C-alpha atoms as one frame of an Amber mdcrd trajectory, in Angstrom:
protein
 -22.323 -86.751  69.568 -23.316 -85.415  72.996 -26.942 -86.086  73.938 -27.423
 -83.205  76.522 -30.800 -81.841  77.315 -29.971 -78.336  75.714 -27.293 -78.818
  72.991 -26.125 -81.815  70.785 -22.536 -81.359  69.977 -20.639 -83.006  67.076
 -18.019 -84.200  67.074 -16.696 -84.980  70.611 -13.088 -85.176  69.470 -11.154
 -82.043  68.001  -8.960 -83.838  65.357  -6.064 -81.779  64.154  -4.081 -82.842
  61.024  -0.684 -81.808  62.540   1.470 -79.977  60.042   4.355 -78.009  61.725
   4.647 -74.180  61.317   1.121 -73.961  60.091  -2.245 -73.050  61.721  -4.644
 -75.744  61.696  -8.535 -75.540  62.087 -11.412 -77.870  62.824 -14.988 -77.131
  63.457 -17.768 -78.101  65.952 -21.468 -77.891  65.272 -23.817 -77.245  68.199
 -27.539 -77.954  67.778 -30.306 -76.454  70.152 -32.668 -79.307  70.932 -35.200
 -76.972  72.860 -37.666 -74.162  72.187 -35.429 -71.859  74.325 -32.684 -69.499
  73.541 -29.399 -71.503  74.769 -26.167 -69.691  75.702 -22.899 -71.410  75.423
 -19.324 -70.980  76.353 -16.085 -72.754  75.295 -13.179 -73.080  77.663  -9.737
 -74.905  76.991  -6.913 -76.035  79.192  -4.408 -74.159  77.005  -5.863 -70.908
  75.709  -2.617 -69.504  74.384  -2.390 -72.387  72.099  -5.885 -72.239  70.494
  -8.293 -69.660  69.147 -12.067 -70.288  69.332 -14.533 -68.438  67.181 -17.015
 -67.818  68.680 -16.078 -68.679  72.275 -19.384 -67.579  73.467 -22.717 -67.408
  71.719 -26.615 -67.741  71.564 -28.146 -70.740  69.743 -31.662 -70.010  68.647
 -34.455 -72.539  69.244 -34.141 -75.591  67.084 -31.156 -74.083  65.228 -27.391
 -74.842  64.885 -24.278 -72.781  65.295 -20.699 -73.587  63.979 -17.657 -73.081
  66.251 -14.290 -72.943  64.577 -11.268 -73.922  66.672  -7.825 -72.903  65.238
  -4.574 -74.340  66.683  -1.616 -71.927  66.377   1.432 -73.006  64.389   3.482
 -75.493  66.275   7.342 -75.753  65.978   7.656 -79.360  66.961   5.286 -82.369
  67.311   5.188 -84.910  70.144   6.994 -88.102  69.349   3.846 -90.201  70.217
   1.356 -87.513  68.686  -0.587 -87.639  71.946  -2.139 -84.432  73.213  -3.421
 -83.669  76.685  -5.188 -80.470  75.772  -8.955 -80.564  76.580 -12.031 -78.388
  75.934 -15.159 -77.715  77.949 -18.402 -76.528  76.418 -20.875 -75.257  78.868
 -24.491 -74.374  77.994 -27.400 -72.928  79.915 -30.918 -71.618  79.220 -30.963
 -67.886  78.319 -33.591 -65.259  78.527 -35.989 -65.105  75.577 -34.689 -62.946
  72.748 -31.185 -62.922  74.381 -28.143 -61.889  72.283 -24.279 -62.679  72.602
 -24.058 -59.108  74.179 -26.383 -60.421  77.066 -23.921 -63.209  78.057 -22.047
 -62.743  81.213 -19.753 -64.993  83.202 -22.246 -65.393  85.979 -24.627 -67.281
  83.650 -22.447 -70.343  83.722 -22.107 -70.478  87.565 -23.734 -73.320  89.064
 -26.292 -72.038  91.598 -29.447 -73.391  93.114 -32.135 -73.551  90.217 -29.725
 -73.018  87.503 -28.808 -75.963  85.308 -25.520 -75.696  83.514 -24.795 -78.511
  81.159 -21.064 -79.409  80.519 -19.415 -81.355  77.628 -15.759 -82.331  77.679
 -14.002 -82.609  74.357 -10.763 -84.228  73.649  -7.867 -83.184  71.272  -6.425
 -85.705  68.877  -3.455 -85.277  66.541  -3.686 -87.083  63.236  -1.134 -87.501
  60.294  -1.962 -85.092  57.385  -3.186 -86.790  54.159  -0.695 -87.705  51.621
  -0.830 -85.881  48.196  -1.827 -88.007  45.316   0.851 -89.233  43.028   1.447
 -87.123  39.879   0.098 -88.677  36.643   1.059 -87.406  33.264  -1.821 -85.631
  31.463  -3.485 -87.838  28.984  -1.868 -91.030  30.037  -3.762 -94.205  30.818
  -3.203 -95.837  34.109  -1.331 -99.130  33.731   0.007 -98.436  30.164   3.740
 -98.726  29.675   5.846 -96.270  27.726   6.582 -98.784  25.101   2.813 -99.518
  24.445   2.160 -95.724  24.379   4.861 -95.036  21.924   3.755 -97.846  19.633
   0.283 -96.713  19.545   1.299 -93.204  18.739   3.539 -94.527  15.962   6.650
 -93.038  17.392   8.807 -96.188  16.995  10.819 -97.009  13.990  11.620-100.424
  12.589  14.789-100.961  14.492  13.177-100.166  17.901  10.317-102.533  17.173
  12.876-105.279  16.296  14.748-104.508  19.515  11.749-104.653  21.657  10.743
-107.924  20.040  14.082-109.401  20.569  14.431-108.088  24.260  11.087-109.830
  25.033  11.819-113.101  23.298  15.712-113.331  23.608  15.659-116.653  25.493
  13.541-118.262  22.771  15.547-120.842  20.595  13.585-119.948  17.545  14.620
-116.380  17.864  18.255-117.110  18.417  18.315-119.355  15.419  16.733-116.635
  13.275  19.072-113.907  14.512  22.175-116.217  13.687  20.751-117.008  10.156
  20.213-113.321   9.383  23.635-112.461  10.640  25.230-115.186   8.223  23.202
-113.811   5.323  24.218-110.203   6.078  27.833-111.050   6.265  27.699-113.179
   3.063  25.893-110.332   1.211  28.501-107.729   2.365  31.242-109.938   1.072
  29.560-110.413  -2.216  28.830-106.731  -2.513  32.761-106.033  -1.891  33.522
-108.507  -4.551  31.198-106.972  -7.146  32.649-103.477  -6.332  36.068-104.750
  -6.970  35.028-106.358 -10.300  33.380-103.175 -11.233  36.520-101.174 -10.741
  38.481-103.582 -13.024  35.945-103.228 -15.660  36.104 -99.575 -15.520  39.878
 -99.645 -15.875  39.794-101.903 -18.753  37.080 -99.767 -20.499  39.137 -96.709
 -20.060  42.224 -98.435 -21.534  40.553 -99.798 -24.682  38.534 -96.459 -25.253
  35.503 -98.466 -25.903  31.793 -97.721 -24.702  30.024 -99.434 -21.831  29.856
-103.185 -22.328  26.734-105.536 -21.686  28.719-107.178 -18.770  29.374-103.678
 -17.203  25.598-103.125 -17.381  24.865-106.549 -15.814  27.417-105.992 -12.976
  25.972-102.692 -12.168  22.454-104.204 -12.006  23.728-106.952  -9.705  25.395
-104.578  -7.453  22.227-102.446  -7.163  20.165-105.445  -6.275  22.665-106.715
  -3.614  22.774-103.327  -2.134  19.007-103.070  -2.077  18.728-106.390  -0.453
  21.238-105.307   2.223  19.135-102.128   3.126  16.053-104.190   3.516  17.581
-106.763   5.729  19.203-104.247   7.926
C-alpha cells in the first residue's frame, strides 16, 4: 500500500491471471486521507494494451474510489511470464467541490507551489487458477467403487466371492478352501451324471414291464433332486 500524503493506493502491483484471447481485469482502490478533494490521473507505458476506468477522477474527503484496469486479449504469452509495462498514478489537491469535469491536464503539471504526488505500479502475470477436479454427485471422498456398490446392495454373491478371493488370493487357507470346493463340485457333478443315467435305465425298464412307478424310482428322483440342490448352493 502506498503511504502518500494525499492518497493511499492498494495494491501496488497489478496482477493479471494471464489467459490468451481473453480480456482480463484487476482493480485498484484509492483512499483520500485528507479533508480536501483530491484529483487523480492514471497513465501507462502501453495505452493500447490497457483500458482504465476511470482514468481520471475526484476522490472526496475521507472516501475511496475503485479503478478497474482491463488488459486487452493477448494472442501469445511471454515465455518467462515477465511484463515490462508500468502504470503511474498522479494525485493533486483540487478545488473544494470539484468534479471530474473540472479536471484538466495542467492540474498535474509540476509547478512552483503545486504538489503532485506520483505512485508507480508494476504489472505482473500470474498463472490462472486450476479448476477443481470433478466429483460425482453424492459420492463420498475416499470411498472406492467396490465399497459403494456393496453399501448399495448392488453386488450379487458371485461378485462378493470374487472380490474376497481377489483380496486374499495369496492366503494358503483360501487356496486350500478353493481346491476343496472344486473337488467337491467335480465329485457332485459326476454323481449327478451317474444318477441321471440310472434314472434313464429305470424309466426304460418300467416302460417295458408296463408297471407303475417303483419305490426305487422315487428314491432315485429324491436323491437326484438333493444332489442338484446341493450343486446349486455350492456354485
